[in-house]
N, C-alpha and C positions, 0 to 999 in steps of 0.2 A: 660346413657342414658336411659327415659322411651321410653318405647316400643310405636310407634305410636303416639308420639306425633310431633311436629312442626321441633323442634329438628332432630328426628329421618327421617322423610319424606323429609327433604330437605337435607341432608346427603346421603339420598338412592339416590334423585336425582342426586348428587354429582357424584356418583358411574358410575350411570346412564349415563350419560354427556360423563366420562372418560370413558366407558367403549364404547361409540357408537365414540369418538374420534381416540381409540386403534383397532377400528372393520375395519378399511379401511386398513391396513397392514394384518389384522389374513387374512379378504378377498381376498388379492392379492395372499398370500401364498396358502393358501386351492385353489383358484381356477385354478392358473398354475400346483398348485402340481396334479390335477385332470382332468387336458385336455387331457393328453394321455391313461386313462382310457376306455375301452368301454363303451358307453352313459348305458347302464343299472349299470354301477355302480358308475357314477360320483355323483348320488343323493346321494348313499349311504356312500359316500366317504366324501361330502360334510357334510352329522350330522353327523358320526363318528368323523370327524377331526375336526368339531366345536366341539364336545364335549369331546374330548381328550384336545382340545386347552384350552377348559373355565378350566377343572379339573385343568392341571396343571398352568394357570394362578392363580386360585385361591391358590391350594398349594403352591404357591407362596408368592403369598400374605401373608397369613399369615405365612412362616417366612424368612419375608422378612427382618429381623434385624437381621437372621443369616446369609444370604446372603450375604449383604451389607458389615462384616465384611471379606470375602474370598478376597484378595488383589490379583489381575489383572482378575477377573472374568467379569467384563464390557468389556476388551481389547480381551480375549478369547471369548468372546460369539459375540464380531464385529466381529472379523476374521470369524470365523465358519458360522455367515448369510452373512457375503462376499461372503464364498464358496456356501452358499445354491443358493445363487442369480443370482451365476452362474451356478449349475448345474441343476436349474429350465427353463434357456434357451432351453437349449439343446432336442430335440427331443427322442421319445424310440426310440431307435436300433432295429432293427426287427430281426426276427429270422425264423428260420423254424416251429414254430408251428405258427404263423401270425403275423399280425401288433406288437402286443408286447408280446409275451411270454405266460407264463403262466399268465392268469386274475388273478388269487390270489394271485401271488407275487408282482406283478405293485401293488394291488389293499393294499397290506401292506406294499409297498414300498413309494405309496404315504401318506398314514398315519402316518409313523414315519416323512418323513419329513416336514408334516405340525404339527405334534407334536413337534417337534424339534425346528422346528423354531418359531411357536409359543411361544415355550420356553425361545429360545435366544432372541427374540422380548420384552419380556416381563419383562426382567430385569433391565431395564431403566423406566417400568411403572410401577409396584407395592408401588412405593413409594407413587407415587399420589392418589391410592386405599386405600390402608394403612393408609394414613391419613386423608382421606377422610369421611372414617369408622370407626374412633374414637376407634379403639379395637374392635368393633363388628364383629365376627364371621355372625352373622344374616344378617347385611346388606351388607359383602360382599359377600354371597350367593346366596342373593335376585339378587343384583343385576348384578351377572355372570348370572344368571338364564335366568334377562331379555334382555339381551344382545346377546343371543343363537339365539332366532328369526331373528335378524339385520343381524347380522354374515350369518346365513346360505344364506339371503332374497341377501345380499349381494353378495355371493359367486357365486350364482346361476347367476344375473345379472351380474358379472364380466367376469363365464366363457362362457355365450352366445356371450359376445361382442368380445371376444379373439377367438372361433370358427369363426367368424365374418369377425374379421380382427386380421387376425395373429399378425399383428406388435404392439399391446398393450401389449405382452406378454416381448420387452421390454424395455416400459415404466415401466409395471409392475417390472422387474428385476433393475432398475434406480431409484426405490422406496426403495426397499429394502436394496438396495446398501448404497443409501444414510442415509437409518435407520443406518446400518452396521455402519457406519461414524461417524454417531453423539453418537451411543454406548460409539465408541474408545474412542471418543473425553471427553464423560463425566465421563472417568475412570477415579479416584484420583487419580493414578501413570502419566497420560499423562496431567489431565485438567488444571496442575500448569505450565504446558511449557506452553499452548498455551493462556495462559490468556493475552493479550496485544497484540497477535498475531492473529488479526483477516484474515488478507489478507491471511497470510499459510494455516489457515483452511481451509479458503475455498480452495486453491491449492490442502487442501488433498481430500474435497467433490469429485471433478474435477477431479481429478489421478484416486480415489479410481472407482469411477462412470465407466468412461472412459475404464479405466479396465479389468472391469466386462461387461461393453458392446462390446467392441472389440474381447475379447478373445472368450466371448460367442457365439458371431457373426461368427467367424472363425471355432469355433471348430462346432458350429451347421450345417455350411454350408460342413462339412465334414464329418459328422454325414448323415447329406441326401443322400450325394453325396455316400457313402458306401450303405447305404438300398437303393440306387437306385439301384449299381451293384450288390449288394444279388439278387433284385426283376428281375433282366434283365439275371442273372443269372440261378435261378428257372426256369423264363420261357424257356428259352432255353433247360434245363434239360427235361420241362415238352414238349418240341415242338420233340426233340430228339428221336430218334429209340433207343428202350429196347438196353442197351449192353450188347452181348451176349461173354463172357467168353471163345476164342477160345483156342484150343487145340493143343499143337504143336507136335512133332514127339517122343517125351519123353513122352509123355502121360500129360503132364502140362499145368496148363492154362496159358495165358498173364498175368494174375493179378499182378500187381506190388507188392510187399509186402514191404510197408515200415515201419521202426522203430523211431517212436518219442521219444525221451527222454526228459521229460520234471519236473519240480519242480516250476512252477507257475513264474517264474521272468520272466523280459519281456526282456531278452534275448534269454530265451527258447520259448518267444511269437513270437520272429522274425521267429526261425525258422519251428515255425505254420503258421506263413504264409505264408510262402515261400510254404510247401505243397499245401496248398491253390490256391497260384499262379496256379502249376502245374494240381492240378486237376480240374483248373478251364478251362485247356489247355484240357484235356485227364481227365476220372472222371474213369478210369479203373484203381484202385487201393484202395488197401487194407491198411488202416493205422491201425499200433499199437501203443498205447501211455502207455507207462511206465515210471513210477515215483519209483525210488528206495530210500526205508528209511534205515537209519542209525541204525543198530543194538544195542539195549540198553549194556553199558557196565557189568561183570560177578557182578560187586558189586552193580549195580541197579535191573540185572534181577532175582538176587538170591529172592530179595522180592516181586517180581509180578508172576503172575500164568502165564502158557502159554497163557492161554485165553485172560486175561487183553492185553499182550503183543500184541497178533495175532489182536485184537481189537483196541487198540492205534494204530498200526501203518498201517491199516485197515486207521481210520478216520483220520490221517495223512495225508495219499495218494490221500484219495477220495477230502481230503481238497486242494492241490497239483494243482491234476487234475481239479479245477472248474473251471479259467480263460480257459485255455485249452479248456476244452469242452464247453462253452459258446461260445466261438471263433468258432469254428468249428460248433455248431448247427446253430449257424447266417447264416452261408453259407450252410447250407445242407449236410456237408462233414458228410457220415459214422464212423464209428469208433470203436477198442475197448480198453477197459481201463484194464490194471496190475500193480499192485505192488506188486514189489519184496523188501524184506530187506536182504541189505550186503553192500559192496563196491561199490560206484556207477560206478565205471569205468568197474569192474568184471560183475556186476550183467547183466548191457549191455552187453556187447560183449556174456556173455554167454545165455541171452536171445536171442538174435538175432540167438546162432548158433542153436539152439534149436526148433526155429520157422520156423529157413529158411529164413529168411527175404532178400533181394533184396538188399537192402539200407538201412543207416542209417544217418538222418538225426537231427543235433547237435546243437544247439546253442553254446556259448561261448560269456564269457566275456571278450572285450579289454583290455588289461594290459600292467602297462609300464615293461620294463625288467627287473626292480630290482624286481618288484612283482611275475614275472615270476620265478625269481629265490628263492624267498622263500614260495611260494604257488604251491600247486600241482595242475595241468588243466587235471579234470575230461576228457574234448572232448583231450588232446592230447593222453592220455592212453587208449580211446575207441582206435583210431587211431590203437597205440601200439597192445592191444590184440584182434579187430576186425577183422576176418577174410575174411568180406564183404567189398564193399566201406562204406564211411563214408563222407558223406557231411557236413560239417560245416562252420553253417552260422554266421559270426564273431556281436557282439553284438553293445551298443553304441559306439562311443568314447570315450575316455580314454581325462579324463575332464584333467584341466589347474591342478589343484589340486596334478593328482595322476602324472601328466607326469612333473611338478618341485616341490610341493609343498614335495612330498614326501621325492623324493632322498635329498634335501634341509636339509629338518630336519633329516632325517638320519645323513648324512654327518656336521652338527651341533653339534648333540649331540657325534660324533665321535671327533670331536674335542675338544670339551668339555673334554670327556676323557683325552683325549691324553694329552688337555694342566697341568692335573690336578697332 
């Protein structure tokens, strides 16, 4: 194609028009992702988010032939976009550090959401841009550059409307969910099934959009209620008189020392929430978080230096403590962190003895009797080994598969072996 010819400008106009049509989805994602940021970071998020989205869109356009050869990519992208639409509906959770915790963390979190979401949405649109460009990299670049100010303007406009009319958030989430369904139904693995079944396709659109809006609305209300509870608790702490640790006749303070063994699982978080509820009632508590890392086998340890082993266990321990620390920080509950290496139950009991804790609060998974026969329960062993009271917080209920499916599968296996 000759540069600056009539054909060149007509192709450039086509690409710009395509980018303008696609800018609506981009602007919605950017506005929703930036709405929880402080005002001074919103403009930066819009500008950098737009730049990142344009770069991703351009790279995908150049790799379109290779991308479209990946089976199931459109389906996977659509499912990811459904999750992003749901997450963008949720208000930001409050923490003791302020409305949004670390501003830098929130900023980069918004950047990640914008770039990932735009990359996902661009999967079904890069064909149009690649076709209009006739293989010209210059045309693609010029078209994307021209669309940048339009996307920034659109994002800023939508953000102002969201701040004034919060209900627009649900409209934006519905648009993203609709786009996600369109991507999934455009997947070649799925498209042939829906050909000639237009009514069923509309049912899928309705169900996915309704599910995203319904679940998002419910979770948003839960997050807002928890944020309000956190703010009320923090206000009550500020209005209370400073709590001085009273000294008993033995010369000891009346602070209750609690040991919380945590591993980052949902079951251990249930125990953490139990302690938070107690702390809300009476904050005279000294909380110790303990994560126990399994030691390396001697076959592996001989290939690693002691420094490398310690560094690895410390990093893994910090990773396991991350969700617990975030939850305690959110409620403003003070704590101390510890990482031990060894057998879980033995390490917990030994730590409780050394620190002279008053109580151990540990979460446990609910299992059927058959699984308990073949699996060792850490909580049961802690109860046996520890000399201090242990409060066991039960986890989620046993699933129907664990309750019925596992015993049935073992029974069938035994029957098959006996029949041989």
